[in-house]
C-alpha positions as CSV (number, residue, x, y, z in Angstrom):
1,M,127.0,105.6,84.5
2,K,126.5,101.9,85.4
3,Y,124.2,99.8,83.2
4,D,122.2,96.6,83.8
5,I,120.4,94.2,81.5
6,L,116.7,94.9,81.9
7,K,114.9,91.8,83.2
8,G,113.0,90.0,80.5
9,T,115.1,91.5,77.7
10,K,118.7,91.5,76.4
11,D,118.8,95.3,76.5
12,K,121.5,97.2,78.4
13,V,119.8,100.1,80.2
14,S,121.1,102.9,82.4
15,R,120.2,102.5,86.0
16,I,118.4,105.8,86.0
17,V,115.4,106.7,83.8
18,L,114.6,110.2,82.7
19,G,111.0,111.1,83.5
20,T,109.5,113.8,81.2
21,D,106.0,114.4,82.5
22,V,106.3,118.2,82.4
23,Y,108.5,118.6,79.3
24,G,107.0,121.0,76.8
25,S,104.3,122.1,79.2
26,T,105.1,123.5,82.6
27,L,108.8,123.1,81.9
28,D,109.7,125.2,78.9
29,A,111.1,123.7,75.7
30,D,114.7,125.0,76.0
31,T,115.1,123.7,79.6
32,S,113.5,120.4,78.6
33,V,115.9,119.9,75.6
34,A,118.9,120.9,77.8
35,L,117.9,118.2,80.3
36,L,117.5,115.6,77.6
37,D,120.9,116.5,76.2
38,N,122.6,116.4,79.5
39,Y,121.0,113.2,80.6
40,C,122.4,111.4,77.5
41,E,125.8,113.1,77.9
42,L,125.9,111.7,81.5
43,G,125.2,108.2,80.1
44,G,121.5,107.9,80.5
45,N,119.6,106.0,77.7
46,V,116.1,105.3,79.1
47,I,113.5,108.0,78.4
48,D,110.0,107.7,79.9
49,T,107.0,109.7,78.6
50,A,103.2,109.2,78.1
51,S,100.4,110.2,75.8
52,M,98.7,112.2,78.6
53,Y,101.8,114.2,79.6
54,G,100.6,117.7,79.0
55,G,97.3,117.5,80.9
56,E,94.2,118.4,78.9
57,E,96.4,119.0,75.8
58,E,97.8,115.5,75.4
59,H,101.1,114.5,73.8
60,L,103.0,117.7,74.6
61,S,105.9,115.7,76.1
62,E,105.9,113.2,73.2
63,R,105.9,116.0,70.6
64,L,108.9,117.7,72.2
65,I,110.8,114.4,72.5
66,G,109.9,113.5,68.9
67,K,111.3,116.8,67.6
68,W,114.5,116.3,69.7
69,L,114.9,112.7,68.4
70,K,114.7,113.9,64.9
71,E,117.2,116.7,65.4
72,K,119.7,114.4,67.2
73,N,119.1,111.4,65.1
74,N,119.6,109.2,68.2
75,R,116.6,106.9,68.3
76,Q,118.7,103.8,68.0
77,S,120.8,104.6,71.0
78,L,117.8,105.0,73.4
79,F,115.4,102.7,75.2
80,L,112.2,104.6,74.6
81,S,109.2,104.2,76.9
82,T,105.7,105.6,76.6
83,K,102.3,105.0,78.1
84,G,98.6,105.0,77.0
85,G,95.2,103.9,78.2
86,H,94.9,106.7,80.6
87,P,91.4,108.1,81.4
88,R,90.6,111.6,80.2
89,V,91.7,114.1,82.8
90,K,88.1,115.3,83.4
91,T,86.6,111.8,83.6
92,M,89.1,109.8,85.6
93,H,86.3,107.4,86.6
94,I,85.9,106.2,83.0
95,S,88.6,103.8,81.9
96,R,90.0,103.7,78.3
97,L,91.2,100.2,77.9
98,S,89.3,98.8,75.0
99,R,91.2,97.5,72.0
100,E,90.2,100.5,70.0
101,E,91.3,103.0,72.6
102,I,94.7,101.3,73.3
103,E,95.4,101.0,69.5
104,S,94.5,104.6,69.0
105,D,96.7,105.7,71.8
106,I,99.8,103.9,70.7
107,D,99.3,105.0,67.1
108,S,99.0,108.6,68.3
109,S,102.1,108.2,70.5
110,L,104.2,106.8,67.7
111,M,103.1,109.6,65.4
112,N,103.9,112.3,67.9
113,L,107.3,110.7,68.8
114,G,108.0,110.3,65.1
115,V,109.1,106.7,65.5
116,D,107.9,103.3,64.2
117,Y,108.0,101.6,67.5
118,V,108.7,102.0,71.2
119,D,110.9,99.7,73.3
120,I,108.3,99.3,76.1
121,Y,104.6,100.3,76.0
122,W,102.8,100.7,79.3
123,L,99.1,100.9,80.1
124,H,98.9,103.9,82.4
125,R,96.0,102.8,84.5
126,D,93.9,99.7,85.2
127,D,90.2,98.9,85.5
128,E,89.8,95.8,87.5
129,R,86.2,95.4,86.3
130,L,87.6,94.5,82.8
131,L,88.8,91.0,81.8
132,V,92.6,90.9,81.9
133,E,92.5,88.4,79.1
134,D,91.1,90.9,76.6
135,I,93.6,93.5,77.6
136,M,96.5,91.1,77.2
137,D,95.3,90.0,73.8
138,T,95.3,93.6,72.7
139,L,98.9,94.2,74.0
140,D,100.1,91.0,72.4
141,S,98.8,92.2,69.1
142,L,100.8,95.4,69.4
143,V,104.0,93.4,69.9
144,K,103.2,91.2,66.9
145,K,102.5,94.3,64.7
146,G,106.0,95.7,65.7
147,K,104.6,98.7,67.5
148,T,106.3,97.9,70.8
149,R,109.0,95.4,71.7
150,Y,107.9,94.8,75.3
151,I,104.9,95.6,77.5
152,G,104.6,96.9,81.0
153,M,101.9,98.1,83.4
154,S,101.8,101.4,85.2
155,N,99.7,101.5,88.4
156,W,98.5,97.9,88.2
157,S,98.5,95.9,91.4
158,H,100.8,92.9,91.6
159,K,97.7,90.7,91.8
160,R,96.4,91.9,88.4
161,I,99.9,91.6,86.9
162,D,100.2,88.1,88.2
163,E,96.8,87.2,86.7
164,A,97.8,88.7,83.4
165,N,101.1,86.9,83.2
166,R,99.5,83.5,84.1
167,Y,97.2,84.0,81.2
168,A,100.0,84.9,78.9
169,V,102.0,81.8,79.9
170,Q,99.0,79.6,79.4
171,T,98.2,81.0,75.9
172,G,101.7,81.7,74.7
173,K,101.1,85.5,74.6
174,T,103.5,88.3,75.3
175,Q,104.2,88.6,79.1
176,I,104.5,91.8,81.2
177,I,108.2,92.4,81.9
178,S,108.0,95.4,84.2
179,S,105.7,97.5,86.5
180,Q,105.6,101.2,87.3
181,I,104.4,102.2,90.7
182,Q,105.1,105.0,93.2
183,Y,108.2,104.0,95.1
184,S,110.8,105.8,97.1
185,I,112.7,105.3,100.3
186,A,110.3,107.7,102.0
187,R,107.1,106.4,103.6
188,A,104.0,108.4,102.5
189,V,102.2,110.0,105.4
190,V,98.9,110.2,103.5
191,E,97.6,108.3,100.6
192,N,97.4,110.2,97.3
193,N,93.9,111.4,96.5
194,D,94.2,109.7,93.2
195,K,92.9,106.2,94.0
196,T,94.0,104.9,90.6
197,L,97.7,105.1,91.7
198,V,99.5,102.1,93.1
199,L,102.0,102.8,95.9
200,M,104.7,100.5,97.2
201,N,103.6,98.6,100.3
202,D,104.7,95.4,102.1
203,D,102.6,93.2,99.8
204,E,103.9,94.8,96.6
205,Y,107.5,94.6,98.0
206,S,107.1,90.9,98.7
207,Y,105.8,90.2,95.3
208,F,108.6,91.9,93.5
209,K,111.1,90.2,95.7
210,N,109.8,86.8,94.7
211,H,109.1,87.4,91.0
212,D,111.3,88.1,88.1
213,L,110.1,91.6,87.2
214,S,111.8,94.9,87.0
215,L,110.3,98.0,88.7
216,F,110.3,101.5,87.2
217,A,109.9,103.7,90.3
218,F,108.1,107.0,89.9
219,A,108.2,109.7,92.5
220,S,111.5,108.1,93.4
221,Q,112.9,111.2,95.1
222,A,109.8,111.8,97.2
223,K,109.5,115.4,95.9
224,G,113.1,116.1,97.0
225,F,112.1,115.5,100.6
226,F,115.6,114.4,101.8
227,S,117.7,116.6,99.6
228,K,115.8,119.7,100.5
229,I,116.1,119.0,104.2
230,A,119.9,118.5,103.7
231,Q,120.2,121.8,101.8
232,G,117.9,124.1,103.7
233,G,116.3,122.3,106.6
234,I,112.6,121.5,107.1
235,D,111.6,125.1,106.0
236,A,112.9,124.3,102.5
237,L,110.3,121.6,101.9
238,S,107.5,122.4,99.5
239,E,103.9,122.2,100.8
240,K,103.3,119.0,98.9
241,A,106.5,117.4,100.2
242,R,105.6,118.4,103.8
243,T,102.0,117.1,103.5
244,R,102.9,113.8,101.9
245,Y,106.2,112.9,103.6
246,F,106.8,114.9,106.8
247,S,106.8,112.4,109.7
248,D,109.1,111.1,112.5
249,T,109.6,108.0,110.4
250,N,110.9,109.9,107.4
251,L,113.1,112.1,109.6
252,K,114.6,108.9,111.0
253,I,115.2,107.7,107.5
254,Y,116.8,111.1,106.7
255,E,119.3,110.7,109.6
256,R,120.2,107.3,108.3
257,V,120.6,108.5,104.8
258,K,122.9,111.3,106.0
259,Q,125.0,108.8,108.0
260,V,125.5,106.5,105.0
261,A,126.1,109.5,102.7
262,D,128.8,110.8,105.0
263,N,130.4,107.4,105.2
264,H,130.8,107.4,101.4
265,G,131.6,111.0,100.9
266,A,128.4,111.3,98.9
267,T,125.5,113.7,98.9
268,V,122.0,112.9,100.3
269,G,120.6,113.1,96.8
270,E,123.0,110.5,95.4
271,T,122.4,108.2,98.4
272,V,118.6,108.4,98.1
273,I,118.8,107.1,94.5
274,S,121.5,104.5,95.2
275,A,119.4,103.0,98.0
276,L,116.8,102.1,95.4
277,I,119.2,100.9,92.7
278,S,121.5,99.0,95.1
279,N,118.7,97.1,96.8
280,N,119.2,93.5,95.4
281,A,115.7,92.4,96.5
282,F,114.5,93.3,92.9
283,Q,115.7,95.3,90.0
284,T,114.7,98.9,90.4
285,L,115.1,101.7,87.9
286,P,114.3,105.1,89.5
287,I,112.5,107.6,87.3
288,I,113.8,111.0,88.0
289,G,112.0,114.3,87.4
290,C,114.8,116.9,87.8
291,K,113.9,120.4,86.7
292,N,117.4,121.8,86.3
293,I,120.9,120.7,85.3
294,A,122.3,120.9,88.8
295,Q,119.7,118.5,90.2
296,L,120.2,116.1,87.2
297,T,123.9,116.1,87.6
298,E,123.8,115.2,91.3
299,T,121.1,112.6,90.9
300,M,122.9,110.8,88.0
301,K,125.9,110.3,90.3
302,G,123.7,108.1,92.4
303,A,123.9,105.4,89.7
304,D,127.6,105.0,90.4
305,L,127.3,104.9,94.2
306,V,127.1,101.3,95.3
307,L,125.7,100.5,98.7
308,S,125.7,97.2,100.4
309,Q,122.4,95.4,101.1
310,E,123.0,96.0,104.8
311,E,123.2,99.8,104.1
312,C,120.0,99.7,102.0
313,D,118.1,97.8,104.7
314,F,119.5,100.2,107.3
315,I,118.4,103.3,105.4
316,T,114.9,101.9,104.7
317,L,114.3,100.6,108.2
318,R,114.2,97.0,107.0
319,D,117.1,96.0,109.3
320,G,114.9,95.5,112.4
321,R,116.4,98.5,114.1
322,N,113.4,100.8,113.8
323,T,113.9,102.7,117.0
């Protein structure tokens, strides 16, 4: 496993983040714990969870991780990440970003994780009707109270992040060091029905390229679109993967991924992850959502595969040769 210093910190983090959205809920506890164990054995040290992981019964993922942390006594060896400020599942149109709600969420997360602090705390959603200054004041207070070391934003547009950080600089408050958005080498065919999500596009890409922020990329494997085609052809795609990603453009990207993978003696899955990590336009940490050990083992190898910028641009159609 290769490691990098996370931008805005002095922390050495693994290049791949373990996403745990279904741990303890649709993924059973034994399998979840086995994946946590194997991720760490393979050199991973960044675990990402959220208060709302578990659906209507919140904190299921955090509770499982908390129990695991206690049993393993390994909190100090991990970079722990969780999120709050998510609307209730049945009322997604009602934001929960008041000072009281944010403080309640992080306190609940810390209790369920069984820890005194997290390394980075993210707000899971935004509400652009609210003053960014009030939100940043609240987050700054969490850092000062020692509840989180750093702050990040999940599904915030780069414009809101930029506005927030300008305010933080002007007032000497804690700055946002990272963003979580939906990002993979695949091009989405249709926009997600959830309008509160932020997806990578040309404007977001340009912003990250020109600003000193890291990017935690969720849905980084595009629901296994490329790996499943490599293993079983188009018929192997899930309905969601086919609906969201099946297009001539992504089939073209697949052919390029396969070409680069063959050149390196690597698998398609390794190459898909490496194309995000190796891109030197900005620091990207893919969040992976593997459901079994075989998937995890293959994906983690992607952190050790180093591609040139030319190969990254070739794979993602940024080389100008889009035909």
